[in-house]
N, C-alpha and C positions, 0 to 999 in steps of 0.2 A: 801301243793305248796312250792316249790322252789321259789328263786328268780331268777329273770333274769339275765343274764352275760351282760355284758358291749355290746358285738359282737350283743348280741340278742337284745338288746334295741335300738341300732343303727338300723337294721334291721328294725325292727317294726316303726320307725321312718320316713326311707328313703320310706317302702312299704305305710305308710301312705300319703306322699307329693304325691306320683305317682299317685293315683287314683281321681276320679271326675274332674270336671270342672276346678280345679287352677292346674293340672298337664300338662305339656307341651302336650302331645298327645291330651288332652281335648280341650285347649287353641285353639291347631291348627285344631281341627274339628271344634269348635266354628266359628274360623274367615274364614275356608271353607265355612261354611254354611251362615254367612253372607254376604259374598262373591255372592255364588251362587243367594241368596234372591236379591241382590242389582242387580246382571245383570238380575234375571227375572223382576224384577219391572221397571227396564229401557224397557228391551225389549218389557213388555206389553204397557208401554205407548209411547212406537214409532210407534206403529201397527195405 
């Protein structure tokens, strides 16, 4: 096995940061889902 170059290591670290719920996309989806759930709850209670 060969050692990873500095560029490959940086890319690997960046790719790990952009996956899962901690990524900007994951956090955005979480906030969107939370807002939709709150709106649905408020709508259900006002009926």
